[in-house]
C-alpha positions, 0 to 999 in steps of 0.5 A: 806454443800451444795453450791447453783450456778447460772445457766441459765434455757434453757427449762421449762416442765411446770406440778403440779410440774414444771420443768428446765433443766438448762445450769450449767457452760456447764452441762446440769442439772435438776433443781426444779422450785416449788419455782419460777414457773414465771421463763421464758427460759433465766432466771438464778436461783440459784440452791440448791440440785436441787431447785431453790432457788431464781431468779436472775439478769444475772450480779449477776449470771456472778459475782457469776460463775466468783468467781466460775471460780476463786476458781477452783470449775466450767470450764471457 
């Protein structure tokens, strides 16, 4: 089973298949924005298998990241 994790968009490369760099608990990872072309730098997205599958509000992202950290799944 794969777990989706909140991440903040730090950079976007536009194009036919828009890509982003996202901050996942301090790590920089690539992410496809094909499902959320309206996302902008600074937005939080839920990432699963390298795709942004949902846009998140900052509070929901912070709560989810805190829960992941409490479980030891991401760094503090």
